Structure formats: C-alpha cells, structure tokens
C-alpha positions in Angstrom: -6.6 0.7 -32.0 -3.5 1.6 -30.1 -3.4 5.1 -31.8 -7.0 5.4 -30.8 -6.1 4.3 -27.1 -3.0 7.0 -27.3 -5.4 9.6 -28.6 -7.9 9.0 -25.8 -5.2 9.1 -23.0 -3.3 11.9 -24.4 -3.2 15.2 -22.2 -1.9 18.3 -23.7 1.5 19.3 -22.5 0.4 22.6 -21.6 -2.0 21.0 -18.9 1.1 19.5 -17.2 3.4 22.7 -17.2 5.7 21.2 -20.1 4.9 23.8 -22.8 4.0 27.5 -22.7 0.5 28.3 -23.4 0.5 30.3 -26.5 -2.5 32.6 -25.7 -0.3 34.5 -23.4 -0.5 35.4 -19.9 -4.0 36.5 -19.8 -6.2 33.9 -21.2 -9.6 36.0 -21.6 -8.6 39.8 -21.7 -12.6 40.5 -22.1 -13.1 39.1 -18.5 -9.8 41.1 -17.2 -11.5 44.3 -18.7 -14.9 43.4 -17.3 -13.3 42.8 -13.6 -11.5 46.0 -14.2 -14.6 48.2 -15.2 -16.9 46.6 -12.4 -15.0 48.8 -9.6 -15.2 45.8 -7.3 -13.4 46.3 -4.0 -10.1 44.6 -3.6 -9.8 41.3 -1.7 -9.1 41.9 2.1 -6.2 39.9 2.9 -6.2 40.6 6.3 -9.2 38.6 6.6 -7.8 35.8 4.8 -4.9 35.6 7.2 -7.3 35.7 10.0 -9.1 32.9 8.7 -6.0 30.7 8.0 -5.0 31.6 12.0 -8.4 30.3 13.0 -8.3 27.2 11.1 -4.8 26.7 12.6 -6.0 27.3 16.2 -9.2 25.1 15.5 -6.8 22.2 14.2 -4.3 22.9 17.4 -7.7 22.7 19.9 -8.7 19.4 18.1 -5.5 17.7 18.5 -5.3 18.9 22.1 -8.9 17.4 22.6 -8.1 14.3 21.0 -5.2 14.0 23.3 -6.8 14.7 26.4 -9.7 12.1 25.3 -6.7 9.8 24.7 -5.4 10.2 28.1 -8.7 9.9 29.9 -9.4 6.5 28.2 -6.0 5.3 29.1 -6.7 6.4 32.6 -10.0 4.8 33.0 -8.9 1.7 31.4 -6.0 1.6 34.1 -8.8 1.9 36.8 -10.9 -0.7 35.5 -7.9 -3.3 35.3 -6.8 -2.5 38.6 -10.0 -3.2 40.0 -9.7 -6.9 38.7 
C-alpha cells in the first residue's frame, strides 16, 4: 500500500528542475520548424513594455484613489463625530 501511495504522489525530478531533460533544448523540433516556416511576424516587445507601463500606471492610480477615498472617510467621520 505504501508503494502505491509513493507512486501516486511521485513527481519526476525533471518537473522540479532537479534533473536535466533528456530530450534536449527543443522538446518538439517539428513544432519549431513549423513556426520557422510559417513566416509569422516577431512579437513587438515595445508593445509589451507599454502594456507593463500601463498596468503599473493603473495600479498606482488605483492606490492613489484608494488613499483619497480613505482620507475622505476619515474626514467625514471626524465631521460626524464633531457634531455630537
């Protein structure tokens, strides 16, 4: 029973990077040759960088909006407590 559980939970060392993959650098050379022959245009890395900058800007804007919202809640709470 313990051998069955060990076999069930076993993960190959290749998956964890502990052993080298015997198939070499290219896992599927037919796919690589297909991509090379299909004449697809290269990925525009400038666009990828622009997307990353946009995400960073959106994240920063959300943080600032959240800070202003928190400050507004604190200010309104202080006004409400000053009434009593």
